[in-house]
N, CA and C atoms as an extended XYZ file, in Angstrom:
387
Properties=species:S:1:pos:R:3:atomname:S:1:resname:S:1:resid:I:1 pbc="F F F"
N       -29.131      -97.981      -78.936 N   MET     1
C       -30.159      -98.291      -77.970 CA  MET     1
C       -31.457      -97.596      -78.377 C   MET     1
N       -32.530      -98.312      -78.370 N   GLN     2
C       -33.837      -97.762      -78.712 CA  GLN     2
C       -34.545      -97.314      -77.430 C   GLN     2
N       -35.152      -96.151      -77.484 N   VAL     3
C       -35.900      -95.621      -76.352 CA  VAL     3
C       -37.376      -95.637      -76.724 C   VAL     3
N       -38.194      -96.168      -75.837 N   VAL     4
C       -39.636      -96.234      -76.072 CA  VAL     4
C       -40.327      -95.318      -75.073 C   VAL     4
N       -41.103      -94.378      -75.582 N   PHE     5
C       -41.860      -93.463      -74.738 CA  PHE     5
C       -43.287      -93.961      -74.584 C   PHE     5
N       -43.821      -93.806      -73.387 N   THR     6
C       -45.206      -94.146      -73.106 CA  THR     6
C       -45.905      -92.892      -72.611 C   THR     6
N       -47.032      -92.544      -73.248 N   LYS     7
C       -47.799      -91.386      -72.798 CA  LYS     7
C       -48.522      -91.775      -71.515 C   LYS     7
N       -48.367      -90.934      -70.488 N   GLN     8
C       -48.940      -91.215      -69.173 CA  GLN     8
C       -49.498      -89.944      -68.559 C   GLN     8
N       -50.196      -90.141      -67.455 N   GLU     9
C       -50.589      -88.996      -66.638 CA  GLU     9
C       -49.318      -88.451      -65.985 C   GLU     9
N       -49.219      -87.147      -65.808 N   PRO    10
C       -48.007      -86.595      -65.179 CA  PRO    10
C       -47.872      -87.089      -63.743 C   PRO    10
N       -46.657      -87.384      -63.318 N   PRO    11
C       -46.432      -87.890      -61.960 CA  PRO    11
C       -46.576      -86.787      -60.913 C   PRO    11
N       -46.797      -87.211      -59.692 N   LYS    12
C       -46.976      -86.285      -58.570 CA  LYS    12
C       -45.770      -85.366      -58.402 C   LYS    12
N       -44.542      -85.892      -58.566 N   TRP    13
C       -43.361      -85.047      -58.353 CA  TRP    13
C       -43.340      -83.870      -59.315 C   TRP    13
N       -43.778      -84.097      -60.554 N   LEU    14
C       -43.782      -83.017      -61.547 CA  LEU    14
C       -44.873      -81.995      -61.210 C   LEU    14
N       -46.056      -82.475      -60.890 N   LEU    15
C       -47.153      -81.570      -60.527 CA  LEU    15
C       -46.824      -80.775      -59.268 C   LEU    15
N       -46.163      -81.430      -58.304 N   ASP    16
C       -45.764      -80.727      -57.080 CA  ASP    16
C       -44.763      -79.613      -57.370 C   ASP    16
N       -43.821      -79.869      -58.292 N   MET    17
C       -42.837      -78.842      -58.627 CA  MET    17
C       -43.528      -77.641      -59.268 C   MET    17
N       -44.402      -77.895      -60.260 N   TRP    18
C       -45.098      -76.778      -60.915 CA  TRP    18
C       -45.951      -76.015      -59.907 C   TRP    18
N       -46.607      -76.722      -58.975 N   LYS    19
C       -47.438      -76.064      -57.967 CA  LYS    19
C       -46.596      -75.134      -57.096 C   LYS    19
N       -45.389      -75.564      -56.742 N   GLU    20
C       -44.499      -74.709      -55.943 CA  GLU    20
C       -44.173      -73.416      -56.683 C   GLU    20
N       -44.000      -73.505      -57.995 N   ILE    21
C       -43.729      -72.308      -58.799 CA  ILE    21
C       -44.986      -71.448      -58.883 C   ILE    21
N       -46.118      -72.085      -59.198 N   ASP    22
C       -47.379      -71.344      -59.341 CA  ASP    22
C       -47.780      -70.647      -58.047 C   ASP    22
N       -47.557      -71.316      -56.901 N   ASP    23
C       -47.913      -70.754      -55.594 CA  ASP    23
C       -46.832      -69.825      -55.034 C   ASP    23
N       -45.692      -69.763      -55.722 N   LYS    24
C       -44.548      -68.947      -55.294 CA  LYS    24
C       -44.032      -69.357      -53.915 C   LYS    24
N       -44.066      -70.658      -53.623 N   THR    25
C       -43.587      -71.140      -52.331 CA  THR    25
C       -42.188      -71.760      -52.432 C   THR    25
N       -41.855      -72.383      -53.549 N   PHE    26
C       -40.518      -72.921      -53.834 CA  PHE    26
C       -39.993      -73.805      -52.701 C   PHE    26
N       -40.851      -74.686      -52.228 N   GLY    27
C       -40.502      -75.552      -51.100 CA  GLY    27
C       -40.176      -76.976      -51.504 C   GLY    27
N       -40.853      -77.931      -50.858 N   GLN    28
C       -40.530      -79.345      -51.007 CA  GLN    28
C       -40.734      -79.883      -52.417 C   GLN    28
N       -41.500      -79.214      -53.251 N   GLY    29
C       -41.679      -79.656      -54.628 CA  GLY    29
C       -40.372      -79.729      -55.401 C   GLY    29
N       -39.368      -79.005      -54.923 N   PHE    30
C       -38.065      -79.017      -55.590 CA  PHE    30
C       -37.175      -80.157      -55.108 C   PHE    30
N       -37.690      -80.937      -54.162 N   ASP    31
C       -36.940      -82.103      -53.694 CA  ASP    31
C       -36.882      -83.200      -54.757 C   ASP    31
N       -37.599      -83.020      -55.874 N   CYS    32
C       -37.517      -83.981      -56.984 CA  CYS    32
C       -36.160      -83.897      -57.683 C   CYS    32
N       -35.393      -82.844      -57.417 N   PHE    33
C       -34.086      -82.681      -58.037 CA  PHE    33
C       -32.990      -83.292      -57.169 C   PHE    33
N       -32.042      -83.937      -57.815 N   ALA    34
C       -30.849      -84.390      -57.110 CA  ALA    34
C       -30.146      -83.154      -56.550 C   ALA    34
N       -29.438      -83.313      -55.468 N   GLU    35
C       -28.764      -82.179      -54.835 CA  GLU    35
C       -27.847      -81.447      -55.808 C   GLU    35
N       -27.194      -82.189      -56.713 N   ASP    36
C       -26.268      -81.587      -57.672 CA  ASP    36
C       -26.853      -81.525      -59.090 C   ASP    36
N       -28.173      -81.438      -59.184 N   ALA    37
C       -28.847      -81.382      -60.487 CA  ALA    37
C       -28.411      -80.143      -61.272 C   ALA    37
N       -28.604      -80.209      -62.584 N   VAL    38
C       -28.314      -79.091      -63.484 CA  VAL    38
C       -29.609      -78.720      -64.195 C   VAL    38
N       -29.831      -77.433      -64.369 N   CYS    39
C       -31.020      -76.937      -65.062 CA  CYS    39
C       -30.587      -75.984      -66.168 C   CYS    39
N       -31.023      -76.281      -67.381 N   ASN    40
C       -30.787      -75.405      -68.533 CA  ASN    40
C       -32.134      -75.006      -69.114 C   ASN    40
N       -32.593      -73.832      -68.719 N   LEU    41
C       -33.833      -73.269      -69.262 CA  LEU    41
C       -33.437      -72.072      -70.108 C   LEU    41
N       -33.618      -72.184      -71.409 N   GLY    42
C       -33.158      -71.115      -72.282 CA  GLY    42
C       -31.667      -70.899      -72.088 C   GLY    42
N       -31.282      -69.691      -71.692 N   VAL    43
C       -29.864      -69.384      -71.486 CA  VAL    43
C       -29.392      -69.703      -70.067 C   VAL    43
N       -30.311      -70.110      -69.199 N   ALA    44
C       -29.938      -70.413      -67.815 CA  ALA    44
C       -29.069      -71.660      -67.749 C   ALA    44
N       -28.097      -71.634      -66.852 N   ASP    45
C       -27.234      -72.782      -66.582 CA  ASP    45
C       -27.019      -72.816      -65.068 C   ASP    45
N       -27.997      -73.411      -64.368 N   TRP    46
C       -27.985      -73.433      -62.918 CA  TRP    46
C       -27.527      -74.791      -62.433 C   TRP    46
N       -26.618      -74.801      -61.486 N   LYS    47
C       -26.038      -76.045      -60.974 CA  LYS    47
C       -26.375      -76.211      -59.496 C   LYS    47
N       -27.114      -77.276      -59.192 N   GLY    48
C       -27.501      -77.583      -57.824 CA  GLY    48
C       -28.962      -77.275      -57.548 C   GLY    48
N       -29.592      -78.138      -56.740 N   ARG    49
C       -31.012      -77.980      -56.410 CA  ARG    49
C       -31.309      -76.593      -55.843 C   ARG    49
N       -30.472      -76.113      -54.938 N   GLU    50
C       -30.737      -74.812      -54.310 CA  GLU    50
C       -30.576      -73.667      -55.303 C   GLU    50
N       -29.636      -73.780      -56.229 N   ALA    51
C       -29.480      -72.745      -57.262 CA  ALA    51
C       -30.697      -72.733      -58.180 C   ALA    51
N       -31.217      -73.910      -58.507 N   ILE    52
C       -32.424      -73.998      -59.347 CA  ILE    52
C       -33.583      -73.317      -58.625 C   ILE    52
N       -33.788      -73.678      -57.381 N   ARG    53
C       -34.881      -73.099      -56.580 CA  ARG    53
C       -34.734      -71.572      -56.481 C   ARG    53
N       -33.534      -71.102      -56.120 N   THR    54
C       -33.280      -69.674      -55.916 CA  THR    54
C       -33.453      -68.880      -57.201 C   THR    54
N       -32.907      -69.378      -58.299 N   ASN    55
C       -32.982      -68.639      -59.567 CA  ASN    55
C       -34.385      -68.636      -60.155 C   ASN    55
N       -35.135      -69.727      -60.028 N   LEU    56
C       -36.516      -69.717      -60.500 CA  LEU    56
C       -37.355      -68.748      -59.678 C   LEU    56
N       -37.133      -68.722      -58.377 N   LYS    57
C       -37.860      -67.783      -57.524 CA  LYS    57
C       -37.534      -66.348      -57.937 C   LYS    57
N       -36.275      -66.057      -58.165 N   ALA    58
C       -35.883      -64.706      -58.584 CA  ALA    58
C       -36.541      -64.337      -59.905 C   ALA    58
N       -36.636      -65.295      -60.829 N   PHE    59
C       -37.272      -65.030      -62.114 CA  PHE    59
C       -38.761      -64.743      -61.928 C   PHE    59
N       -39.461      -65.566      -61.173 N   ILE    60
C       -40.898      -65.368      -60.950 CA  ILE    60
C       -41.137      -64.047      -60.220 C   ILE    60
N       -40.231      -63.681      -59.340 N   ASP    61
C       -40.383      -62.437      -58.577 CA  ASP    61
C       -40.132      -61.179      -59.414 C   ASP    61
N       -39.896      -61.338      -60.728 N   THR    62
C       -39.675      -60.158      -61.573 CA  THR    62
C       -40.982      -59.466      -61.940 C   THR    62
N       -42.122      -59.968      -61.464 N   GLY    63
C       -43.358      -59.222      -61.686 CA  GLY    63
C       -44.471      -59.975      -62.390 C   GLY    63
N       -44.574      -61.268      -62.195 N   PHE    64
C       -45.701      -61.991      -62.772 CA  PHE    64
C       -46.021      -63.229      -61.945 C   PHE    64
N       -47.203      -63.766      -62.201 N   THR    65
C       -47.631      -65.028      -61.599 CA  THR    65
C       -47.784      -66.041      -62.722 C   THR    65
N       -47.330      -67.256      -62.477 N   ALA    66
C       -47.402      -68.319      -63.478 CA  ALA    66
C       -48.456      -69.343      -63.068 C   ALA    66
N       -49.072      -69.955      -64.069 N   LEU    67
C       -49.965      -71.091      -63.860 CA  LEU    67
C       -49.668      -72.095      -64.967 C   LEU    67
N       -49.078      -73.232      -64.578 N   HIS    68
C       -48.640      -74.258      -65.533 CA  HIS    68
C       -49.751      -75.260      -65.824 C   HIS    68
N       -49.891      -75.608      -67.105 N   HIS    69
C       -50.875      -76.598      -67.541 CA  HIS    69
C       -50.145      -77.711      -68.287 C   HIS    69
N       -50.358      -78.934      -67.864 N   VAL    70
C       -49.755      -80.087      -68.524 CA  VAL    70
C       -50.604      -80.463      -69.730 C   VAL    70
N       -49.986      -80.510      -70.898 N   THR    71
C       -50.663      -80.947      -72.117 CA  THR    71
C       -50.350      -82.410      -72.397 C   THR    71
N       -49.070      -82.761      -72.293 N   GLU    72
C       -48.625      -84.133      -72.532 CA  GLU    72
C       -47.484      -84.470      -71.592 C   GLU    72
N       -47.422      -85.736      -71.203 N   TYR    73
C       -46.300      -86.238      -70.418 CA  TYR    73
C       -45.937      -87.604      -70.989 C   TYR    73
N       -44.679      -87.763      -71.349 N   TRP    74
C       -44.180      -89.006      -71.951 CA  TRP    74
C       -43.036      -89.539      -71.098 C   TRP    74
N       -43.057      -90.837      -70.829 N   ASP    75
C       -42.074      -91.462      -69.956 CA  ASP    75
C       -41.305      -92.532      -70.729 C   ASP    75
N       -39.975      -92.429      -70.672 N   ALA    76
C       -39.111      -93.450      -71.285 CA  ALA    76
C       -38.128      -93.970      -70.247 C   ALA    76
N       -38.568      -94.080      -69.006 N   GLY    77
C       -37.681      -94.565      -67.958 CA  GLY    77
C       -36.764      -93.482      -67.452 C   GLY    77
N       -35.545      -93.448      -67.943 N   SER    78
C       -34.566      -92.471      -67.464 CA  SER    78
C       -34.756      -91.081      -68.081 C   SER    78
N       -35.657      -90.953      -69.063 N   LEU    79
C       -35.955      -89.670      -69.697 CA  LEU    79
C       -37.459      -89.435      -69.673 C   LEU    79
N       -37.856      -88.274      -69.160 N   LYS    80
C       -39.264      -87.876      -69.118 CA  LYS    80
C       -39.409      -86.614      -69.958 C   LYS    80
N       -40.497      -86.503      -70.717 N   VAL    81
C       -40.743      -85.326      -71.547 CA  VAL    81
C       -42.107      -84.757      -71.193 C   VAL    81
N       -42.130      -83.478      -70.955 N   PHE    82
C       -43.350      -82.763      -70.595 CA  PHE    82
C       -43.577      -81.647      -71.603 C   PHE    82
N       -44.816      -81.498      -72.010 N   ARG    83
C       -45.185      -80.385      -72.873 CA  ARG    83
C       -46.410      -79.733      -72.280 C   ARG    83
N       -46.473      -78.418      -72.372 N   GLY    84
C       -47.617      -77.725      -71.811 CA  GLY    84
C       -47.654      -76.263      -72.177 C   GLY    84
N       -48.472      -75.544      -71.438 N   VAL    85
C       -48.661      -74.110      -71.624 CA  VAL    85
C       -48.574      -73.476      -70.243 C   VAL    85
N       -47.990      -72.295      -70.182 N   VAL    86
C       -47.955      -71.560      -68.915 CA  VAL    86
C       -48.648      -70.215      -69.124 C   VAL    86
N       -49.592      -69.921      -68.245 N   ASP    87
C       -50.222      -68.596      -68.242 CA  ASP    87
C       -49.329      -67.699      -67.400 C   ASP    87
N       -48.830      -66.633      -67.995 N   MET    88
C       -47.965      -65.692      -67.290 CA  MET    88
C       -48.717      -64.364      -67.165 C   MET    88
N       -49.204      -64.095      -65.947 N   THR    89
C       -50.018      -62.911      -65.691 CA  THR    89
C       -49.169      -61.864      -64.983 C   THR    89
N       -48.922      -60.739      -65.660 N   PRO    90
C       -48.107      -59.681      -65.042 CA  PRO    90
C       -48.787      -59.095      -63.807 C   PRO    90
N       -47.982      -58.702      -62.834 N   ASP    91
C       -48.508      -58.001      -61.660 CA  ASP    91
C       -49.119      -56.669      -62.082 C   ASP    91
N       -48.556      -56.063      -63.117 N   ASP    92
C       -49.081      -54.817      -63.681 CA  ASP    92
C       -50.305      -55.174      -64.522 C   ASP    92
N       -51.487      -54.916      -63.996 N   ARG    93
C       -52.742      -55.334      -64.649 CA  ARG    93
C       -53.002      -54.624      -65.979 C   ARG    93
N       -52.204      -53.587      -66.302 N   SER    94
C       -52.366      -52.934      -67.601 CA  SER    94
C       -51.743      -53.769      -68.720 C   SER    94
N       -50.947      -54.772      -68.328 N   MET    95
C       -50.303      -55.655      -69.308 CA  MET    95
C       -51.134      -56.927      -69.440 C   MET    95
N       -51.138      -57.508      -70.636 N   LYS    96
C       -51.966      -58.695      -70.850 CA  LYS    96
C       -51.233      -59.974      -70.456 C   LYS    96
N       -52.015      -60.975      -70.102 N   THR    97
C       -51.489      -62.304      -69.811 CA  THR    97
C       -51.040      -62.946      -71.113 C   THR    97
N       -49.899      -63.622      -71.080 N   VAL    98
C       -49.407      -64.366      -72.244 CA  VAL    98
C       -49.436      -65.857      -71.913 C   VAL    98
N       -49.471      -66.690      -72.944 N   HIS    99
C       -49.641      -68.132      -72.778 CA  HIS    99
C       -48.626      -68.900      -73.630 C   HIS    99
N       -47.332      -68.797      -73.303 N   PRO   100
C       -46.328      -69.486      -74.117 CA  PRO   100
C       -46.383      -71.002      -73.904 C   PRO   100
N       -45.962      -71.718      -74.944 N   THR   101
C       -45.842      -73.171      -74.835 CA  THR   101
C       -44.524      -73.518      -74.146 C   THR   101
N       -44.482      -74.725      -73.586 N   MET   102
C       -43.280      -75.202      -72.894 CA  MET   102
C       -42.979      -76.616      -73.354 C   MET   102
N       -41.720      -76.931      -73.433 N   THR   103
C       -41.263      -78.304      -73.627 CA  THR   103
C       -40.086      -78.512      -72.684 C   THR   103
N       -40.160      -79.588      -71.898 N   HIS   104
C       -39.130      -79.861      -70.900 CA  HIS   104
C       -38.704      -81.316      -70.975 C   HIS   104
N       -37.398      -81.527      -70.852 N   PHE   105
C       -36.808      -82.864      -70.794 CA  PHE   105
C       -36.223      -83.041      -69.393 C   PHE   105
N       -36.583      -84.137      -68.745 N   PHE   106
C       -36.061      -84.451      -67.420 CA  PHE   106
C       -35.272      -85.755      -67.521 C   PHE   106
N       -33.956      -85.647      -67.334 N   TYR   107
C       -33.081      -86.817      -67.324 CA  TYR   107
C       -32.925      -87.241      -65.867 C   TYR   107
N       -33.330      -88.443      -65.559 N   MET   108
C       -33.332      -88.910      -64.180 CA  MET   108
C       -31.929      -89.342      -63.753 C   MET   108
N       -31.694      -89.264      -62.448 N   ASP   109
C       -30.407      -89.625      -61.861 CA  ASP   109
C       -30.163      -91.129      -61.993 C   ASP   109
N       -28.952      -91.499      -62.368 N   GLU   110
C       -28.607      -92.915      -62.548 CA  GLU   110
C       -28.598      -93.658      -61.215 C   GLU   110
N       -28.244      -92.961      -60.128 N   ARG   111
C       -28.156      -93.597      -58.807 CA  ARG   111
C       -29.488      -93.627      -58.075 C   ARG   111
N       -30.359      -92.656      -58.356 N   ASP   112
C       -31.669      -92.573      -57.699 CA  ASP   112
C       -32.678      -92.131      -58.744 C   ASP   112
N       -33.367      -93.079      -59.331 N   GLU   113
C       -34.295      -92.806      -60.437 CA  GLU   113
C       -35.507      -91.971      -60.031 C   GLU   113
N       -35.642      -91.663      -58.739 N   THR   114
C       -36.738      -90.803      -58.290 CA  THR   114
C       -36.347      -89.332      -58.337 C   THR   114
N       -35.092      -89.031      -58.672 N   LYS   115
C       -34.591      -87.654      -58.691 CA  LYS   115
C       -34.199      -87.238      -60.099 C   LYS   115
N       -34.436      -85.979      -60.406 N   VAL   116
C       -34.034      -85.403      -61.693 CA  VAL   116
C       -32.570      -84.996      -61.610 C   VAL   116
N       -31.768      -85.450      -62.560 N   ARG   117
C       -30.345      -85.108      -62.626 CA  ARG   117
C       -30.135      -83.868      -63.499 C   ARG   117
N       -30.873      -83.791      -64.622 N   HIS   118
C       -30.669      -82.697      -65.586 CA  HIS   118
C       -32.025      -82.310      -66.171 C   HIS   118
N       -32.326      -81.029      -66.098 N   TRP   119
C       -33.579      -80.476      -66.616 CA  TRP   119
C       -33.220      -79.526      -67.745 C   TRP   119
N       -33.718      -79.838      -68.936 N   VAL   120
C       -33.515      -78.990      -70.111 CA  VAL   120
C       -34.891      -78.558      -70.590 C   VAL   120
N       -35.093      -77.252      -70.742 N   GLY   121
C       -36.419      -76.798      -71.133 CA  GLY   121
C       -36.409      -75.518      -71.927 C   GLY   121
N       -37.534      -75.299      -72.580 N   ALA   122
C       -37.733      -74.074      -73.352 CA  ALA   122
C       -39.167      -73.595      -73.142 C   ALA   122
N       -39.319      -72.286      -73.000 N   VAL   123
C       -40.628      -71.652      -72.849 CA  VAL   123
C       -40.674      -70.500      -73.825 C   VAL   123
N       -41.769      -70.435      -74.573 N   GLY   124
C       -41.932      -69.264      -75.426 CA  GLY   124
C       -42.171      -69.602      -76.873 C   GLY   124
N       -42.258      -68.585      -77.648 N   PRO   125
C       -41.951      -67.186      -77.318 CA  PRO   125
C       -43.094      -66.542      -76.543 C   PRO   125
N       -42.766      -65.465      -75.846 N   VAL   126
C       -43.795      -64.714      -75.153 CA  VAL   126
C       -44.257      -63.509      -75.976 C   VAL   126
N       -43.515      -63.194      -77.014 N   ALA   127
C       -43.887      -62.083      -77.908 CA  ALA   127
C       -43.087      -62.181      -79.177 C   ALA   127
N       -43.606      -61.594      -80.241 N   PHE   128
C       -42.888      -61.460      -81.492 CA  PHE   128
C       -42.682      -59.986      -81.784 C   PHE   128
N       -41.563      -59.682      -82.447 N   GLY   129
C       -41.394      -58.305      -82.881 CA  GLY   129
C       -40.369      -57.537      -82.136 C   GLY   129
């Protein structure tokens, strides 16, 4: 099967999710995930919308504020690909802000194409050495 990607403006559901992370509210923006969605970010293996929301909040609460920037968004129907940069500003102002790149794959739910079934992503590196 051949998959054709079309470069598009990022959809509202994706921007809403990033805004929830950036604002540290973790609310309705996470409704883009199916209730039993899976998220694999780096070594994370979170199962379920609430686990995704809870674990991302715990990660952000480790001492920094994030600001996500969309660089590219590609749509192939059941698979969406996002690439961007995140500004990670530590709460400790003596530490510098880092700007790692991100690549994320969103596999949409077969039963409800408006919901993400599986999120696979990578961020970084945030430092070398």
